[in-house]
A tleap script that builds the chain and sets N, CA, C and O, in Angstrom:
source leaprc.protein.ff14SB
mol = sequence {
  NMET GLN THR SER ILE PRO LEU GLN SER LEU
  SER HIE PRO ASP ILE ALA GLU ALA ASN GLU
  ILE LEU ARG THR CYS VAL HIE CYS GLY PHE
  CYS MET ALA THR CYS PRO THR TYR GLN LEU
  LEU GLY SER GLU LEU ASP SER PRO ARG GLY
  ARG ILE TYR LEU ILE LYS GLU MET LEU GLU
  THR GLU GLN ALA SER ASP LYS THR ARG LEU
  HIE LEU ASP ARG CYS LEU THR CYS ARG SER
  CCYS
}
set mol.1.N position { 58.495 50.114 96.463 }
set mol.1.CA position { 59.686 49.388 96.125 }
set mol.1.C position { 60.857 49.966 96.920 }
set mol.1.O position { 60.978 51.180 97.086 }
set mol.2.N position { 61.687 49.095 97.393 }
set mol.2.CA position { 62.875 49.526 98.128 }
set mol.2.C position { 64.017 49.767 97.141 }
set mol.2.O position { 64.226 48.979 96.218 }
set mol.3.N position { 64.746 50.846 97.341 }
set mol.3.CA position { 65.889 51.150 96.484 }
set mol.3.C position { 67.139 51.308 97.328 }
set mol.3.O position { 67.066 51.569 98.529 }
set mol.4.N position { 68.295 51.145 96.682 }
set mol.4.CA position { 69.572 51.386 97.365 }
set mol.4.C position { 70.508 52.146 96.430 }
set mol.4.O position { 71.587 51.675 96.071 }
set mol.5.N position { 70.063 53.320 96.054 }
set mol.5.CA position { 70.832 54.204 95.184 }
set mol.5.C position { 71.911 54.871 96.033 }
set mol.5.O position { 71.628 55.340 97.135 }
set mol.6.N position { 73.156 54.918 95.526 }
set mol.6.CA position { 74.237 55.542 96.308 }
set mol.6.C position { 73.891 56.967 96.731 }
set mol.6.O position { 73.295 57.727 95.968 }
set mol.7.N position { 74.274 57.317 97.959 }
set mol.7.CA position { 73.940 58.639 98.509 }
set mol.7.C position { 74.467 59.788 97.665 }
set mol.7.O position { 73.796 60.810 97.519 }
set mol.8.N position { 75.671 59.628 97.104 }
set mol.8.CA position { 76.209 60.716 96.284 }
set mol.8.C position { 75.353 60.938 95.033 }
set mol.8.O position { 75.265 62.064 94.543 }
set mol.9.N position { 74.732 59.898 94.520 }
set mol.9.CA position { 73.844 60.045 93.361 }
set mol.9.C position { 72.544 60.737 93.747 }
set mol.9.O position { 71.995 61.516 92.967 }
set mol.10.N position { 72.052 60.452 94.948 }
set mol.10.CA position { 70.793 61.050 95.392 }
set mol.10.C position { 70.883 62.552 95.591 }
set mol.10.O position { 69.857 63.221 95.710 }
set mol.11.N position { 72.092 63.093 95.628 }
set mol.11.CA position { 72.230 64.549 95.751 }
set mol.11.C position { 71.837 65.260 94.456 }
set mol.11.O position { 71.576 66.463 94.466 }
set mol.12.N position { 71.794 64.527 93.342 }
set mol.12.CA position { 71.356 65.106 92.070 }
set mol.12.C position { 69.824 65.136 92.068 }
set mol.12.O position { 69.197 64.103 92.305 }
set mol.13.N position { 69.209 66.292 91.806 }
set mol.13.CA position { 67.746 66.423 91.899 }
set mol.13.C position { 66.981 65.446 91.005 }
set mol.13.O position { 65.947 64.924 91.421 }
set mol.14.N position { 67.460 65.190 89.801 }
set mol.14.CA position { 66.753 64.287 88.896 }
set mol.14.C position { 66.773 62.847 89.415 }
set mol.14.O position { 65.781 62.127 89.300 }
set mol.15.N position { 67.887 62.440 89.976 }
set mol.15.CA position { 67.995 61.082 90.517 }
set mol.15.C position { 67.162 60.963 91.788 }
set mol.15.O position { 66.531 59.932 92.022 }
set mol.16.N position { 67.157 61.993 92.597 }
set mol.16.CA position { 66.316 61.985 93.795 }
set mol.16.C position { 64.839 61.872 93.418 }
set mol.16.O position { 64.081 61.153 94.068 }
set mol.17.N position { 64.438 62.581 92.372 }
set mol.17.CA position { 63.047 62.501 91.899 }
set mol.17.C position { 62.738 61.098 91.375 }
set mol.17.O position { 61.677 60.544 91.664 }
set mol.18.N position { 63.664 60.528 90.607 }
set mol.18.CA position { 63.473 59.169 90.098 }
set mol.18.C position { 63.354 58.174 91.245 }
set mol.18.O position { 62.551 57.243 91.179 }
set mol.19.N position { 64.137 58.362 92.280 }
set mol.19.CA position { 64.081 57.492 93.450 }
set mol.19.C position { 62.693 57.545 94.099 }
set mol.19.O position { 62.140 56.512 94.475 }
set mol.20.N position { 62.141 58.738 94.226 }
set mol.20.CA position { 60.811 58.874 94.813 }
set mol.20.C position { 59.754 58.183 93.952 }
set mol.20.O position { 58.844 57.541 94.476 }
set mol.21.N position { 59.874 58.315 92.645 }
set mol.21.CA position { 58.918 57.667 91.739 }
set mol.21.C position { 59.038 56.150 91.856 }
set mol.21.O position { 58.028 55.452 91.939 }
set mol.22.N position { 60.273 55.637 91.864 }
set mol.22.CA position { 60.481 54.194 91.998 }
set mol.22.C position { 59.865 53.661 93.285 }
set mol.22.O position { 59.273 52.582 93.297 }
set mol.23.N position { 60.005 54.414 94.358 }
set mol.23.CA position { 59.519 53.957 95.661 }
set mol.23.C position { 57.992 53.934 95.744 }
set mol.23.O position { 57.440 53.273 96.623 }
set mol.24.N position { 57.297 54.643 94.848 }
set mol.24.CA position { 55.837 54.646 94.890 }
set mol.24.C position { 55.222 53.459 94.147 }
set mol.24.O position { 54.050 53.147 94.359 }
set mol.25.N position { 55.982 52.800 93.291 }
set mol.25.CA position { 55.451 51.668 92.527 }
set mol.25.C position { 55.321 50.446 93.433 }
set mol.25.O position { 56.269 50.064 94.120 }
set mol.26.N position { 54.139 49.841 93.424 }
set mol.26.CA position { 53.905 48.642 94.233 }
set mol.26.C position { 53.844 47.381 93.361 }
set mol.26.O position { 53.534 46.296 93.853 }
set mol.27.N position { 54.135 47.529 92.088 }
set mol.27.CA position { 54.179 46.416 91.136 }
set mol.27.C position { 52.888 45.610 91.099 }
set mol.27.O position { 52.901 44.380 91.128 }
set mol.28.N position { 51.774 46.335 91.033 }
set mol.28.CA position { 50.465 45.683 90.989 }
set mol.28.C position { 50.200 45.052 89.624 }
set mol.28.O position { 49.427 44.099 89.527 }
set mol.29.N position { 50.833 45.571 88.564 }
set mol.29.CA position { 50.669 45.016 87.227 }
set mol.29.C position { 49.549 45.624 86.405 }
set mol.29.O position { 49.371 45.249 85.246 }
set mol.30.N position { 48.784 46.559 86.973 }
set mol.30.CA position { 47.692 47.164 86.217 }
set mol.30.C position { 48.184 47.901 84.970 }
set mol.30.O position { 47.457 47.986 83.981 }
set mol.31.N position { 49.381 48.423 85.004 }
set mol.31.CA position { 49.920 49.179 83.865 }
set mol.31.C position { 50.241 48.284 82.668 }
set mol.31.O position { 50.305 48.758 81.534 }
set mol.32.N position { 50.439 47.002 82.920 }
set mol.32.CA position { 50.866 46.104 81.846 }
set mol.32.C position { 49.799 45.943 80.770 }
set mol.32.O position { 50.124 45.768 79.596 }
set mol.33.N position { 48.544 45.999 81.155 }
set mol.33.CA position { 47.453 45.824 80.192 }
set mol.33.C position { 47.336 46.997 79.232 }
set mol.33.O position { 46.729 46.861 78.170 }
set mol.34.N position { 47.903 48.143 79.580 }
set mol.34.CA position { 47.779 49.333 78.734 }
set mol.34.C position { 49.049 49.634 77.948 }
set mol.34.O position { 49.072 50.590 77.172 }
set mol.35.N position { 50.099 48.849 78.127 }
set mol.35.CA position { 51.387 49.117 77.482 }
set mol.35.C position { 51.436 48.466 76.093 }
set mol.35.O position { 51.385 47.241 75.989 }
set mol.36.N position { 51.534 49.270 75.026 }
set mol.36.CA position { 51.533 48.693 73.678 }
set mol.36.C position { 52.752 47.810 73.394 }
set mol.36.O position { 52.612 46.797 72.709 }
set mol.37.N position { 53.924 48.153 73.889 }
set mol.37.CA position { 55.093 47.313 73.604 }
set mol.37.C position { 54.996 45.985 74.342 }
set mol.37.O position { 55.406 44.953 73.810 }
set mol.38.N position { 54.463 45.995 75.550 }
set mol.38.CA position { 54.277 44.730 76.259 }
set mol.38.C position { 53.236 43.880 75.541 }
set mol.38.O position { 53.419 42.672 75.391 }
set mol.39.N position { 52.149 44.498 75.099 }
set mol.39.CA position { 51.107 43.760 74.383 }
set mol.39.C position { 51.650 43.130 73.105 }
set mol.39.O position { 51.278 42.008 72.760 }
set mol.40.N position { 52.514 43.833 72.412 }
set mol.40.CA position { 53.062 43.338 71.152 }
set mol.40.C position { 54.141 42.282 71.371 }
set mol.40.O position { 54.143 41.247 70.705 }
set mol.41.N position { 55.068 42.542 72.311 }
set mol.41.CA position { 56.230 41.673 72.475 }
set mol.41.C position { 56.070 40.626 73.579 }
set mol.41.O position { 56.721 39.581 73.538 }
set mol.42.N position { 55.214 40.894 74.561 }
set mol.42.CA position { 54.967 39.944 75.625 }
set mol.42.C position { 56.115 39.727 76.601 }
set mol.42.O position { 56.097 38.768 77.374 }
set mol.43.N position { 57.098 40.591 76.576 }
set mol.43.CA position { 58.254 40.460 77.464 }
set mol.43.C position { 58.075 41.358 78.684 }
set mol.43.O position { 57.744 42.536 78.552 }
set mol.44.N position { 58.294 40.800 79.864 }
set mol.44.CA position { 58.180 41.576 81.109 }
set mol.44.C position { 59.083 42.810 81.070 }
set mol.44.O position { 58.704 43.866 81.577 }
set mol.45.N position { 60.266 42.692 80.478 }
set mol.45.CA position { 61.186 43.827 80.424 }
set mol.45.C position { 60.693 44.930 79.486 }
set mol.45.O position { 61.181 46.059 79.545 }
set mol.46.N position { 59.736 44.608 78.629 }
set mol.46.CA position { 59.133 45.613 77.759 }
set mol.46.C position { 57.807 46.111 78.313 }
set mol.46.O position { 56.973 46.639 77.576 }
set mol.47.N position { 57.620 45.942 79.602 }
set mol.47.CA position { 56.436 46.464 80.282 }
set mol.47.C position { 56.875 47.588 81.215 }
set mol.47.O position { 58.059 47.689 81.536 }
set mol.48.N position { 55.957 48.423 81.650 }
set mol.48.CA position { 56.333 49.474 82.605 }
set mol.48.C position { 56.990 48.895 83.857 }
set mol.48.O position { 57.962 49.454 84.366 }
set mol.49.N position { 56.464 47.788 84.347 }
set mol.49.CA position { 57.021 47.170 85.545 }
set mol.49.C position { 58.459 46.697 85.305 }
set mol.49.O position { 59.326 46.880 86.158 }
set mol.50.N position { 58.702 46.098 84.156 }
set mol.50.CA position { 60.060 45.655 83.825 }
set mol.50.C position { 61.020 46.816 83.661 }
set mol.50.O position { 62.172 46.749 84.090 }
set mol.51.N position { 60.540 47.878 83.039 }
set mol.51.CA position { 61.392 49.056 82.850 }
set mol.51.C position { 61.721 49.725 84.184 }
set mol.51.O position { 62.808 50.275 84.361 }
set mol.52.N position { 60.778 49.674 85.110 }
set mol.52.CA position { 61.048 50.232 86.439 }
set mol.52.C position { 62.196 49.476 87.095 }
set mol.52.O position { 63.084 50.081 87.697 }
set mol.53.N position { 62.174 48.155 86.976 }
set mol.53.CA position { 63.278 47.362 87.522 }
set mol.53.C position { 64.600 47.699 86.833 }
set mol.53.O position { 65.638 47.797 87.487 }
set mol.54.N position { 64.557 47.876 85.511 }
set mol.54.CA position { 65.782 48.216 84.776 }
set mol.54.C position { 66.325 49.583 85.188 }
set mol.54.O position { 67.534 49.750 85.345 }
set mol.55.N position { 65.440 50.554 85.361 }
set mol.55.CA position { 65.861 51.895 85.777 }
set mol.55.C position { 66.417 51.844 87.191 }
set mol.55.O position { 67.422 52.490 87.487 }
set mol.56.N position { 65.777 51.089 88.056 }
set mol.56.CA position { 66.266 50.922 89.426 }
set mol.56.C position { 67.677 50.342 89.418 }
set mol.56.O position { 68.566 50.844 90.106 }
set mol.57.N position { 67.876 49.283 88.635 }
set mol.57.CA position { 69.197 48.658 88.534 }
set mol.57.C position { 70.234 49.648 87.991 }
set mol.57.O position { 71.361 49.710 88.481 }
set mol.58.N position { 69.841 50.412 86.982 }
set mol.58.CA position { 70.746 51.384 86.376 }
set mol.58.C position { 71.155 52.454 87.386 }
set mol.58.O position { 72.327 52.826 87.454 }
set mol.59.N position { 70.206 52.948 88.165 }
set mol.59.CA position { 70.524 53.981 89.156 }
set mol.59.C position { 71.348 53.427 90.315 }
set mol.59.O position { 72.201 54.131 90.856 }
set mol.60.N position { 71.108 52.190 90.696 }
set mol.60.CA position { 71.856 51.597 91.803 }
set mol.60.C position { 73.288 51.232 91.414 }
set mol.60.O position { 74.207 51.365 92.223 }
set mol.61.N position { 73.475 50.775 90.185 }
set mol.61.CA position { 74.822 50.371 89.747 }
set mol.61.C position { 75.565 51.491 89.029 }
set mol.61.O position { 76.768 51.394 88.787 }
set mol.62.N position { 74.845 52.546 88.694 }
set mol.62.CA position { 75.396 53.705 87.982 }
set mol.62.C position { 75.958 53.331 86.610 }
set mol.62.O position { 76.923 53.933 86.140 }
set mol.63.N position { 75.345 52.333 85.976 }
set mol.63.CA position { 75.709 51.975 84.608 }
set mol.63.C position { 74.514 51.331 83.915 }
set mol.63.O position { 73.689 50.674 84.550 }
set mol.64.N position { 74.437 51.530 82.616 }
set mol.64.CA position { 73.339 50.970 81.828 }
set mol.64.C position { 73.894 49.909 80.890 }
set mol.64.O position { 74.808 50.174 80.109 }
set mol.65.N position { 73.344 48.723 80.972 }
set mol.65.CA position { 73.780 47.642 80.091 }
set mol.65.C position { 73.102 47.791 78.733 }
set mol.65.O position { 72.172 48.581 78.571 }
set mol.66.N position { 73.582 47.019 77.762 }
set mol.66.CA position { 72.947 47.019 76.449 }
set mol.66.C position { 71.498 46.535 76.557 }
set mol.66.O position { 70.618 47.028 75.851 }
set mol.67.N position { 71.259 45.570 77.443 }
set mol.67.CA position { 69.902 45.057 77.662 }
set mol.67.C position { 68.999 46.178 78.172 }
set mol.67.O position { 67.868 46.324 77.709 }
set mol.68.N position { 69.489 46.960 79.114 }
set mol.68.CA position { 68.706 48.070 79.653 }
set mol.68.C position { 68.386 49.074 78.560 }
set mol.68.O position { 67.243 49.511 78.430 }
set mol.69.N position { 69.376 49.438 77.784 }
set mol.69.CA position { 69.160 50.408 76.705 }
set mol.69.C position { 68.120 49.897 75.703 }
set mol.69.O position { 67.247 50.649 75.271 }
set mol.70.N position { 68.216 48.624 75.340 }
set mol.70.CA position { 67.289 48.051 74.370 }
set mol.70.C position { 65.843 48.176 74.850 }
set mol.70.O position { 64.980 48.651 74.113 }
set mol.71.N position { 65.587 47.753 76.070 }
set mol.71.CA position { 64.211 47.757 76.563 }
set mol.71.C position { 63.694 49.158 76.864 }
set mol.71.O position { 62.504 49.425 76.697 }
set mol.72.N position { 64.564 50.048 77.301 }
set mol.72.CA position { 64.119 51.431 77.519 }
set mol.72.C position { 63.870 52.139 76.188 }
set mol.72.O position { 62.948 52.948 76.081 }
set mol.73.N position { 64.684 51.840 75.171 }
set mol.73.CA position { 64.491 52.452 73.856 }
set mol.73.C position { 63.194 51.999 73.192 }
set mol.73.O position { 62.642 52.719 72.359 }
set mol.74.N position { 62.708 50.829 73.546 }
set mol.74.CA position { 61.455 50.339 72.963 }
set mol.74.C position { 60.223 51.043 73.529 }
set mol.74.O position { 59.140 50.953 72.952 }
set mol.75.N position { 60.378 51.732 74.635 }
set mol.75.CA position { 59.254 52.445 75.234 }
set mol.75.C position { 58.806 53.571 74.308 }
set mol.75.O position { 59.626 54.351 73.823 }
set mol.76.N position { 57.515 53.647 74.070 }
set mol.76.CA position { 56.959 54.672 73.171 }
set mol.76.C position { 56.674 55.994 73.874 }
set mol.76.O position { 56.275 56.964 73.231 }
set mol.77.N position { 56.873 56.038 75.174 }
set mol.77.CA position { 56.528 57.192 76.011 }
set mol.77.C position { 55.097 57.683 75.728 }
set mol.77.O position { 54.832 58.884 75.682 }
set mol.78.N position { 54.203 56.731 75.544 }
set mol.78.CA position { 52.800 57.077 75.290 }
set mol.78.C position { 52.078 57.469 76.575 }
set mol.78.O position { 51.009 58.078 76.527 }
set mol.79.N position { 52.654 57.124 77.713 }
set mol.79.CA position { 52.120 57.415 79.038 }
set mol.79.C position { 50.782 56.723 79.327 }
set mol.79.O position { 50.016 57.169 80.181 }
set mol.80.N position { 50.516 55.650 78.618 }
set mol.80.CA position { 49.301 54.868 78.897 }
set mol.80.C position { 49.384 54.214 80.267 }
set mol.80.O position { 48.363 53.959 80.904 }
set mol.81.N position { 50.599 53.944 80.714 }
set mol.81.CA position { 50.748 53.287 82.024 }
set mol.81.C position { 50.397 54.246 83.142 }
set mol.81.O position { 50.461 53.878 84.315 }
savepdb mol mol.pdb
quit
C-alpha cells in the first residue's frame, strides 16, 4: 500500500514503524475470514483491511474522526488476522 504520511511525523519511531506495516499490506482479504468483528457486523471498516485504511487516513491527516475511533475501538486485538 502506498502512504503519504507527513515527513515530520515519520521522524517519530512508532509512526515510522506503522508506516512500514501499512506498506506491507497488499489487501488480499485473507484476514477478513478470521476477524470476529467483521464476521459479526459485516462492515468493511470493522475488518482488518478497513482498519488499515482508517489508520492510514489517521496518520496522513494527523487527526482521528469519530468514525475512526468507533471502528478501531471495536477491534478485539485477538490477532487472528
